[in-house]
N, CA, C, O and the ligand as a Tripos MOL2 file, in Angstrom:
@<TRIPOS>MOLECULE
protein
  237   235    60     0     0
PROTEIN
NO_CHARGES

@<TRIPOS>ATOM
      1 N           0.8450   -1.1980    0.0000 N.3       1 MET1
      2 CA          0.0000    0.0000    0.0000 C.3       1 MET1
      3 C           0.8780    1.2460    0.0000 C.2       1 MET1
      4 O           1.8770    1.3170    0.7160 O.2       1 MET1
      5 N           0.4990    2.2070   -0.7990 N.am      2 LEU2
      6 CA          1.2080    3.4860   -0.8360 C.3       2 LEU2
      7 C           0.4480    4.4970    0.0150 C.2       2 LEU2
      8 O          -0.7830    4.5200    0.0450 O.2       2 LEU2
      9 N           1.2140    5.3230    0.6960 N.am      3 ARG3
     10 CA          0.5900    6.2850    1.5900 C.3       3 ARG3
     11 C           1.3480    7.6050    1.5010 C.2       3 ARG3
     12 O           2.5770    7.6390    1.5740 O.2       3 ARG3
     13 N           0.6080    8.6680    1.3470 N.am      4 PHE4
     14 CA          1.2280    9.9870    1.2520 C.3       4 PHE4
     15 C           0.5080   10.9390    2.1920 C.2       4 PHE4
     16 O          -0.7190   11.0380    2.1760 O.2       4 PHE4
     17 N           1.2850   11.6380    3.0120 N.am      5 GLU5
     18 CA          0.7000   12.6270    3.9140 C.3       5 GLU5
     19 C           1.0570   14.0100    3.4170 C.2       5 GLU5
     20 O           2.2230   14.3310    3.1890 O.2       5 GLU5
     21 N           0.0310   14.8170    3.2560 N.am      6 CYS6
     22 CA          0.2270   16.1460    2.6840 C.3       6 CYS6
     23 C           1.2050   16.9640    3.5310 C.2       6 CYS6
     24 O           1.9770   17.7610    2.9960 O.2       6 CYS6
     25 N           1.1720   16.7660    4.8370 N.am      7 LYS7
     26 CA          2.0590   17.5470    5.7030 C.3       7 LYS7
     27 C           3.5300   17.2620    5.4090 C.2       7 LYS7
     28 O           4.3890   18.1140    5.6360 O.2       7 LYS7
     29 N           3.8160   16.0620    4.9030 N.am      8 ASP8
     30 CA          5.2000   15.7300    4.5610 C.3       8 ASP8
     31 C           5.7150   16.5890    3.4070 C.2       8 ASP8
     32 O           6.9220   16.7330    3.2150 O.2       8 ASP8
     33 N           4.7860   17.1530    2.6470 N.am      9 ALA9
     34 CA          5.1710   18.0170    1.5340 C.3       9 ALA9
     35 C           5.3100   19.4640    2.0050 C.2       9 ALA9
     36 O           5.5890   20.3590    1.2080 O.2       9 ALA9
     37 N           5.1140   19.6840    3.3090 N.am     10 GLY10
     38 CA          5.3290   21.0180    3.8620 C.3      10 GLY10
     39 C           4.0700   21.8400    4.0400 C.2      10 GLY10
     40 O           4.1340   23.0140    4.4060 O.2      10 GLY10
     41 N           2.9160   21.2210    3.7780 N.am     11 PHE11
     42 CA          1.6610   21.9420    3.9710 C.3      11 PHE11
     43 C           1.1470   21.7170    5.3840 C.2      11 PHE11
     44 O           1.3550   20.6590    5.9770 O.2      11 PHE11
     45 N           0.4750   22.7270    5.9100 N.am     12 GLU12
     46 CA         -0.2280   22.5280    7.1800 C.3      12 GLU12
     47 C          -1.5740   21.9370    6.8430 C.2      12 GLU12
     48 O          -2.5680   22.6490    6.7050 O.2      12 GLU12
     49 N          -1.5930   20.6500    6.7140 N.am     13 CYS13
     50 CA         -2.7440   19.9700    6.1420 C.3      13 CYS13
     51 C          -2.7720   18.5550    6.6830 C.2      13 CYS13
     52 O          -1.7360   17.9020    6.8090 O.2      13 CYS13
     53 N          -3.9810   18.0860    7.0050 N.am     14 LYS14
     54 CA         -4.0820   16.7550    7.6030 C.3      14 LYS14
     55 C          -4.4520   15.6850    6.5940 C.2      14 LYS14
     56 O          -4.6910   14.5350    6.9620 O.2      14 LYS14
     57 N          -4.4990   16.0510    5.3480 N.am     15 ALA15
     58 CA         -4.9200   15.0810    4.3360 C.3      15 ALA15
     59 C          -3.9250   13.9310    4.2200 C.2      15 ALA15
     60 O          -2.7100   14.1270    4.1990 O.2      15 ALA15
     61 N          -4.4820   12.7320    4.1460 N.am     16 VAL16
     62 CA         -3.6700   11.5310    3.9500 C.3      16 VAL16
     63 C          -4.2630   10.7600    2.7810 C.2      16 VAL16
     64 O          -5.4790   10.5870    2.6940 O.2      16 VAL16
     65 N          -3.4100   10.3060    1.8960 N.am     17 PHE17
     66 CA         -3.8650    9.5770    0.7200 C.3      17 PHE17
     67 C          -3.2930    8.1710    0.7350 C.2      17 PHE17
     68 O          -2.1210    7.9650    1.0520 O.2      17 PHE17
     69 N          -4.1240    7.2180    0.3920 N.am     18 GLN18
     70 CA         -3.6470    5.8380    0.3200 C.3      18 GLN18
     71 C          -4.1720    5.1920   -0.9450 C.2      18 GLN18
     72 O          -5.3280    5.3860   -1.3210 O.2      18 GLN18
     73 N          -3.3450    4.4480   -1.5780 N.am     19 SER19
     74 CA         -3.7600    3.7260   -2.7680 C.3      19 SER19
     75 C          -2.8040    2.5770   -3.0280 C.2      19 SER19
     76 O          -1.6610    2.5740   -2.5710 O.2      19 SER19
     77 N          -3.2990    1.6030   -3.7740 N.am     20 LYS20
     78 CA         -2.4170    0.5080   -4.1630 C.3      20 LYS20
     79 C          -1.6190    0.8810   -5.3960 C.2      20 LYS20
     80 O          -0.5550    0.3190   -5.6540 O.2      20 LYS20
     81 N          -2.1380    1.8340   -6.1530 N.am     21 SER21
     82 CA         -1.4440    2.1780   -7.4000 C.3      21 SER21
     83 C          -0.9180    3.6010   -7.3570 C.2      21 SER21
     84 O          -1.5770    4.5210   -6.8740 O.2      21 SER21
     85 N           0.2720    3.7480   -7.8700 N.am     22 GLU22
     86 CA          0.9180    5.0530   -7.8830 C.3      22 GLU22
     87 C           0.1340    6.0460   -8.7400 C.2      22 GLU22
     88 O           0.0180    7.2250   -8.4080 O.2      22 GLU22
     89 N          -0.3920    5.5430   -9.8350 N.am     23 GLU23
     90 CA         -1.1560    6.3940  -10.7330 C.3      23 GLU23
     91 C          -2.3870    6.9620  -10.0210 C.2      23 GLU23
     92 O          -2.6910    8.1500  -10.1230 O.2      23 GLU23
     93 N          -3.0790    6.0910   -9.3040 N.am     24 GLU24
     94 CA         -4.2740    6.5060   -8.5750 C.3      24 GLU24
     95 C          -3.9120    7.4880   -7.4640 C.2      24 GLU24
     96 O          -4.6150    8.4720   -7.2350 O.2      24 GLU24
     97 N          -2.8140    7.2060   -6.7840 N.am     25 LEU25
     98 CA         -2.3620    8.0840   -5.7060 C.3      25 LEU25
     99 C          -2.0510    9.4760   -6.2570 C.2      25 LEU25
    100 O          -2.4520   10.4840   -5.6770 O.2      25 LEU25
    101 N          -1.3450    9.5210   -7.3630 N.am     26 ASN26
    102 CA         -0.9910   10.7980   -7.9730 C.3      26 ASN26
    103 C          -2.2310   11.5780   -8.3820 C.2      26 ASN26
    104 O          -2.2750   12.8040   -8.2830 O.2      26 ASN26
    105 N          -3.2390   10.8430   -8.8430 N.am     27 LYS27
    106 CA         -4.4820   11.4740   -9.2590 C.3      27 LYS27
    107 C          -5.1500   12.1460   -8.0530 C.2      27 LYS27
    108 O          -5.6000   13.2900   -8.1240 O.2      27 LYS27
    109 N          -5.1970   11.3930   -6.9410 N.am     28 GLN28
    110 CA         -5.8100   11.9290   -5.7190 C.3      28 GLN28
    111 C          -5.0510   13.1560   -5.2200 C.2      28 GLN28
    112 O          -5.6540   14.1660   -4.8550 O.2      28 GLN28
    113 N          -3.7410   13.0580   -5.2080 N.am     29 ILE29
    114 CA         -2.9210   14.1490   -4.7050 C.3      29 ILE29
    115 C          -3.0370   15.3770   -5.6120 C.2      29 ILE29
    116 O          -3.1360   16.5120   -5.1460 O.2      29 ILE29
    117 N          -3.0230   15.1130   -6.9090 N.am     30 GLY30
    118 CA         -3.1390   16.2210   -7.8610 C.3      30 GLY30
    119 C          -4.4490   16.9650   -7.6940 C.2      30 GLY30
    120 O          -4.4810   18.1960   -7.6870 O.2      30 GLY30
    121 N          -5.5360   16.2030   -7.5600 N.am     31 GLN31
    122 CA         -6.8590   16.8050   -7.3840 C.3      31 GLN31
    123 C          -6.8970   17.6300   -6.0950 C.2      31 GLN31
    124 O          -7.4220   18.7430   -6.0750 O.2      31 GLN31
    125 N          -6.3440   17.0790   -5.0400 N.am     32 HIS32
    126 CA         -6.3000   17.7430   -3.7390 C.3      32 HIS32
    127 C          -5.4700   19.0300   -3.8150 C.2      32 HIS32
    128 O          -5.8640   20.0660   -3.2780 O.2      32 HIS32
    129 N          -4.3340   18.9510   -4.4790 N.am     33 ALA33
    130 CA         -3.4480   20.1110   -4.5700 C.3      33 ALA33
    131 C          -4.1410   21.2630   -5.2970 C.2      33 ALA33
    132 O          -3.9890   22.4290   -4.9360 O.2      33 ALA33
    133 N          -4.8980   20.9100   -6.3160 N.am     34 VAL34
    134 CA         -5.6100   21.9310   -7.0880 C.3      34 VAL34
    135 C          -6.7920   22.4880   -6.2840 C.2      34 VAL34
    136 O          -6.9770   23.7020   -6.2000 O.2      34 VAL34
    137 N          -7.5840   21.5880   -5.6970 N.am     35 ASP35
    138 CA         -8.8050   21.9970   -4.9900 C.3      35 ASP35
    139 C          -8.5160   22.7280   -3.6860 C.2      35 ASP35
    140 O          -9.1550   23.7330   -3.3710 O.2      35 ASP35
    141 N          -7.5600   22.2220   -2.9400 N.am     36 VAL36
    142 CA         -7.3590   22.7020   -1.5740 C.3      36 VAL36
    143 C          -6.2050   23.7040   -1.4870 C.2      36 VAL36
    144 O          -6.2730   24.6740   -0.7320 O.2      36 VAL36
    145 N          -5.1570   23.4640   -2.2570 N.am     37 HIS37
    146 CA         -3.9750   24.3100   -2.1170 C.3      37 HIS37
    147 C          -3.7980   25.3040   -3.2530 C.2      37 HIS37
    148 O          -2.7990   26.0200   -3.3220 O.2      37 HIS37
    149 N          -4.7860   25.3370   -4.1460 N.am     38 GLY38
    150 CA         -4.7970   26.3660   -5.1670 C.3      38 GLY38
    151 C          -3.7250   26.2500   -6.2350 C.2      38 GLY38
    152 O          -3.3940   27.2290   -6.9050 O.2      38 GLY38
    153 N          -3.1810   25.0430   -6.3910 N.am     39 LEU39
    154 CA         -2.2260   24.8520   -7.4780 C.3      39 LEU39
    155 C          -2.9720   24.8140   -8.8090 C.2      39 LEU39
    156 O          -4.1560   24.4820   -8.8650 O.2      39 LEU39
    157 N          -2.2700   25.1550   -9.8580 N.am     40 GLU40
    158 CA         -2.8160   25.0030  -11.1980 C.3      40 GLU40
    159 C          -2.4810   23.5890  -11.6770 C.2      40 GLU40
    160 O          -1.4350   23.0400  -11.3330 O.2      40 GLU40
    161 N          -3.3760   23.0110  -12.4710 N.am     41 PRO41
    162 CA         -3.0360   21.6830  -13.0250 C.3      41 PRO41
    163 C          -1.6740   21.6880  -13.7150 C.2      41 PRO41
    164 O          -0.9820   20.6700  -13.7340 O.2      41 PRO41
    165 N          -1.2940   22.8200  -14.2750 N.am     42 SER42
    166 CA          0.0090   22.8950  -14.9550 C.3      42 SER42
    167 C           1.1730   22.8860  -13.9750 C.2      42 SER42
    168 O           2.3220   22.7020  -14.3760 O.2      42 SER42
    169 N           0.8790   23.0850  -12.6770 N.am     43 ASP43
    170 CA          1.9370   23.0100  -11.6610 C.3      43 ASP43
    171 C           2.3230   21.5690  -11.3420 C.2      43 ASP43
    172 O           3.3560   21.3210  -10.7220 O.2      43 ASP43
    173 N           1.4900   20.6230  -11.7680 N.am     44 LEU44
    174 CA          1.7360   19.2110  -11.4470 C.3      44 LEU44
    175 C           2.7270   18.6320  -12.4500 C.2      44 LEU44
    176 O           2.3720   17.8300  -13.3140 O.2      44 LEU44
    177 N           3.9320   19.0460  -12.3140 N.am     45 THR45
    178 CA          4.9820   18.6820  -13.2700 C.3      45 THR45
    179 C           5.6100   17.3430  -12.9060 C.2      45 THR45
    180 O           5.4530   16.8690  -11.7810 O.2      45 THR45
    181 N           6.3090   16.7400  -13.8370 N.am     46 PRO46
    182 CA          7.0330   15.4920  -13.5120 C.3      46 PRO46
    183 C           7.9770   15.6830  -12.3320 C.2      46 PRO46
    184 O           8.1800   14.7650  -11.5380 O.2      46 PRO46
    185 N           8.5450   16.8600  -12.2190 N.am     47 GLU47
    186 CA          9.4490   17.1310  -11.0960 C.3      47 GLU47
    187 C           8.6940   17.0680   -9.7710 C.2      47 GLU47
    188 O           9.1760   16.4900   -8.7970 O.2      47 GLU47
    189 N           7.5160   17.6630   -9.7470 N.am     48 LEU48
    190 CA          6.6990   17.6340   -8.5330 C.3      48 LEU48
    191 C           6.3020   16.1990   -8.1940 C.2      48 LEU48
    192 O           6.3250   15.7910   -7.0320 O.2      48 LEU48
    193 N           5.9420   15.4500   -9.2170 N.am     49 LEU49
    194 CA          5.5560   14.0640   -8.9870 C.3      49 LEU49
    195 C           6.7230   13.2400   -8.4560 C.2      49 LEU49
    196 O           6.5340   12.3040   -7.6790 O.2      49 LEU49
    197 N           7.9270   13.5960   -8.8830 N.am     50 ARG50
    198 CA          9.1070   12.9030   -8.3450 C.3      50 ARG50
    199 C           9.2610   13.1820   -6.8570 C.2      50 ARG50
    200 O           9.6130   12.2950   -6.0790 O.2      50 ARG50
    201 N           8.9890   14.4390   -6.4680 N.am     51 LYS51
    202 CA          9.0740   14.7960   -5.0400 C.3      51 LYS51
    203 C           8.0250   14.0260   -4.2450 C.2      51 LYS51
    204 O           8.2980   13.5030   -3.1650 O.2      51 LYS51
    205 N           6.8240   13.9700   -4.8030 N.am     52 VAL52
    206 CA          5.7430   13.2180   -4.1490 C.3      52 VAL52
    207 C           6.1570   11.7620   -3.9730 C.2      52 VAL52
    208 O           5.9500   11.1640   -2.9170 O.2      52 VAL52
    209 N           6.7400   11.2080   -5.0200 N.am     53 LYS53
    210 CA          7.1620    9.8110   -4.9830 C.3      53 LYS53
    211 C           8.1940    9.5860   -3.8750 C.2      53 LYS53
    212 O           8.1620    8.5800   -3.1660 O.2      53 LYS53
    213 N           9.1060   10.5480   -3.7470 N.am     54 ALA54
    214 CA         10.1560   10.4240   -2.7370 C.3      54 ALA54
    215 C           9.5700   10.4700   -1.3180 C.2      54 ALA54
    216 O          10.1480    9.9210   -0.3800 O.2      54 ALA54
    217 N           8.4150   11.1330   -1.1800 N.am     55 LEU55
    218 CA          7.7950   11.2910    0.1380 C.3      55 LEU55
    219 C           6.7430   10.2140    0.4170 C.2      55 LEU55
    220 O           6.1740   10.1510    1.5070 O.2      55 LEU55
    221 N           6.5030    9.3880   -0.5670 N.am     56 THR56
    222 CA          5.4800    8.3560   -0.4140 C.3      56 THR56
    223 C           6.0140    7.2090    0.4200 C.2      56 THR56
    224 O           7.1180    6.7150    0.1900 O.2      56 THR56
    225 N           5.2130    6.7920    1.3960 N.am     57 GLN57
    226 CA          5.5910    5.6580    2.2430 C.3      57 GLN57
    227 C           5.0140    4.3810    1.6460 C.2      57 GLN57
    228 O           3.8700    4.3480    1.1950 O.2      57 GLN57
    229 N           5.8230    3.3400    1.6550 N.am     58 ARG58
    230 CA          5.3890    2.0560    1.0940 C.3      58 ARG58
    231 C           5.2760    1.0150    2.1980 C.2      58 ARG58
    232 O           6.1790    0.8560    3.0200 O.2      58 ARG58
    233 N           4.1660    0.3190    2.1990 N.am     59 SER59
    234 CA          4.0290   -0.7350    3.2060 C.3      59 SER59
    235 C           3.2860   -1.9230    2.6230 C.2      59 SER59
    236 O           3.0700   -2.9170    3.3170 O.2      59 SER59
    237 ZN         -3.1810   19.1800    1.6010 Zn       60 ZN60
@<TRIPOS>BOND
     1     1     2 1
     2     2     3 1
     3     3     4 2
     4     3     5 am
     5     5     6 1
     6     6     7 1
     7     7     8 2
     8     7     9 am
     9     9    10 1
    10    10    11 1
    11    11    12 2
    12    11    13 am
    13    13    14 1
    14    14    15 1
    15    15    16 2
    16    15    17 am
    17    17    18 1
    18    18    19 1
    19    19    20 2
    20    19    21 am
    21    21    22 1
    22    22    23 1
    23    23    24 2
    24    23    25 am
    25    25    26 1
    26    26    27 1
    27    27    28 2
    28    27    29 am
    29    29    30 1
    30    30    31 1
    31    31    32 2
    32    31    33 am
    33    33    34 1
    34    34    35 1
    35    35    36 2
    36    35    37 am
    37    37    38 1
    38    38    39 1
    39    39    40 2
    40    39    41 am
    41    41    42 1
    42    42    43 1
    43    43    44 2
    44    43    45 am
    45    45    46 1
    46    46    47 1
    47    47    48 2
    48    47    49 am
    49    49    50 1
    50    50    51 1
    51    51    52 2
    52    51    53 am
    53    53    54 1
    54    54    55 1
    55    55    56 2
    56    55    57 am
    57    57    58 1
    58    58    59 1
    59    59    60 2
    60    59    61 am
    61    61    62 1
    62    62    63 1
    63    63    64 2
    64    63    65 am
    65    65    66 1
    66    66    67 1
    67    67    68 2
    68    67    69 am
    69    69    70 1
    70    70    71 1
    71    71    72 2
    72    71    73 am
    73    73    74 1
    74    74    75 1
    75    75    76 2
    76    75    77 am
    77    77    78 1
    78    78    79 1
    79    79    80 2
    80    79    81 am
    81    81    82 1
    82    82    83 1
    83    83    84 2
    84    83    85 am
    85    85    86 1
    86    86    87 1
    87    87    88 2
    88    87    89 am
    89    89    90 1
    90    90    91 1
    91    91    92 2
    92    91    93 am
    93    93    94 1
    94    94    95 1
    95    95    96 2
    96    95    97 am
    97    97    98 1
    98    98    99 1
    99    99   100 2
   100    99   101 am
   101   101   102 1
   102   102   103 1
   103   103   104 2
   104   103   105 am
   105   105   106 1
   106   106   107 1
   107   107   108 2
   108   107   109 am
   109   109   110 1
   110   110   111 1
   111   111   112 2
   112   111   113 am
   113   113   114 1
   114   114   115 1
   115   115   116 2
   116   115   117 am
   117   117   118 1
   118   118   119 1
   119   119   120 2
   120   119   121 am
   121   121   122 1
   122   122   123 1
   123   123   124 2
   124   123   125 am
   125   125   126 1
   126   126   127 1
   127   127   128 2
   128   127   129 am
   129   129   130 1
   130   130   131 1
   131   131   132 2
   132   131   133 am
   133   133   134 1
   134   134   135 1
   135   135   136 2
   136   135   137 am
   137   137   138 1
   138   138   139 1
   139   139   140 2
   140   139   141 am
   141   141   142 1
   142   142   143 1
   143   143   144 2
   144   143   145 am
   145   145   146 1
   146   146   147 1
   147   147   148 2
   148   147   149 am
   149   149   150 1
   150   150   151 1
   151   151   152 2
   152   151   153 am
   153   153   154 1
   154   154   155 1
   155   155   156 2
   156   155   157 am
   157   157   158 1
   158   158   159 1
   159   159   160 2
   160   159   161 am
   161   161   162 1
   162   162   163 1
   163   163   164 2
   164   163   165 am
   165   165   166 1
   166   166   167 1
   167   167   168 2
   168   167   169 am
   169   169   170 1
   170   170   171 1
   171   171   172 2
   172   171   173 am
   173   173   174 1
   174   174   175 1
   175   175   176 2
   176   175   177 am
   177   177   178 1
   178   178   179 1
   179   179   180 2
   180   179   181 am
   181   181   182 1
   182   182   183 1
   183   183   184 2
   184   183   185 am
   185   185   186 1
   186   186   187 1
   187   187   188 2
   188   187   189 am
   189   189   190 1
   190   190   191 1
   191   191   192 2
   192   191   193 am
   193   193   194 1
   194   194   195 1
   195   195   196 2
   196   195   197 am
   197   197   198 1
   198   198   199 1
   199   199   200 2
   200   199   201 am
   201   201   202 1
   202   202   203 1
   203   203   204 2
   204   203   205 am
   205   205   206 1
   206   206   207 1
   207   207   208 2
   208   207   209 am
   209   209   210 1
   210   210   211 1
   211   211   212 2
   212   211   213 am
   213   213   214 1
   214   214   215 1
   215   215   216 2
   216   215   217 am
   217   217   218 1
   218   218   219 1
   219   219   220 2
   220   219   221 am
   221   221   222 1
   222   222   223 1
   223   223   224 2
   224   223   225 am
   225   225   226 1
   226   226   227 1
   227   227   228 2
   228   227   229 am
   229   229   230 1
   230   230   231 1
   231   231   232 2
   232   231   233 am
   233   233   234 1
   234   234   235 1
   235   235   236 2
@<TRIPOS>SUBSTRUCTURE
     1 MET1         2 RESIDUE 1 A MET
     2 LEU2         6 RESIDUE 1 A LEU
     3 ARG3        10 RESIDUE 1 A ARG
     4 PHE4        14 RESIDUE 1 A PHE
     5 GLU5        18 RESIDUE 1 A GLU
     6 CYS6        22 RESIDUE 1 A CYS
     7 LYS7        26 RESIDUE 1 A LYS
     8 ASP8        30 RESIDUE 1 A ASP
     9 ALA9        34 RESIDUE 1 A ALA
    10 GLY10       38 RESIDUE 1 A GLY
    11 PHE11       42 RESIDUE 1 A PHE
    12 GLU12       46 RESIDUE 1 A GLU
    13 CYS13       50 RESIDUE 1 A CYS
    14 LYS14       54 RESIDUE 1 A LYS
    15 ALA15       58 RESIDUE 1 A ALA
    16 VAL16       62 RESIDUE 1 A VAL
    17 PHE17       66 RESIDUE 1 A PHE
    18 GLN18       70 RESIDUE 1 A GLN
    19 SER19       74 RESIDUE 1 A SER
    20 LYS20       78 RESIDUE 1 A LYS
    21 SER21       82 RESIDUE 1 A SER
    22 GLU22       86 RESIDUE 1 A GLU
    23 GLU23       90 RESIDUE 1 A GLU
    24 GLU24       94 RESIDUE 1 A GLU
    25 LEU25       98 RESIDUE 1 A LEU
    26 ASN26      102 RESIDUE 1 A ASN
    27 LYS27      106 RESIDUE 1 A LYS
    28 GLN28      110 RESIDUE 1 A GLN
    29 ILE29      114 RESIDUE 1 A ILE
    30 GLY30      118 RESIDUE 1 A GLY
    31 GLN31      122 RESIDUE 1 A GLN
    32 HIS32      126 RESIDUE 1 A HIS
    33 ALA33      130 RESIDUE 1 A ALA
    34 VAL34      134 RESIDUE 1 A VAL
    35 ASP35      138 RESIDUE 1 A ASP
    36 VAL36      142 RESIDUE 1 A VAL
    37 HIS37      146 RESIDUE 1 A HIS
    38 GLY38      150 RESIDUE 1 A GLY
    39 LEU39      154 RESIDUE 1 A LEU
    40 GLU40      158 RESIDUE 1 A GLU
    41 PRO41      162 RESIDUE 1 A PRO
    42 SER42      166 RESIDUE 1 A SER
    43 ASP43      170 RESIDUE 1 A ASP
    44 LEU44      174 RESIDUE 1 A LEU
    45 THR45      178 RESIDUE 1 A THR
    46 PRO46      182 RESIDUE 1 A PRO
    47 GLU47      186 RESIDUE 1 A GLU
    48 LEU48      190 RESIDUE 1 A LEU
    49 LEU49      194 RESIDUE 1 A LEU
    50 ARG50      198 RESIDUE 1 A ARG
    51 LYS51      202 RESIDUE 1 A LYS
    52 VAL52      206 RESIDUE 1 A VAL
    53 LYS53      210 RESIDUE 1 A LYS
    54 ALA54      214 RESIDUE 1 A ALA
    55 LEU55      218 RESIDUE 1 A LEU
    56 THR56      222 RESIDUE 1 A THR
    57 GLN57      226 RESIDUE 1 A GLN
    58 ARG58      230 RESIDUE 1 A ARG
    59 SER59      234 RESIDUE 1 A SER
    60 ZN60       237 GROUP 0 **** ****
């Protein structure tokens, strides 16, 4: 299971995302970043996704 906590990305945010698939996890995080943190969809760059991946916990 993959798990990502928004606070690990430096936001004061309690959102936690879990998914079995990285693609699904990225989708959830991307949607959240746009809806809650005011990012533009164009801000979701491969570089950002790499950072997310580095912060993702695997269990
Ligand atoms: Zn958040």
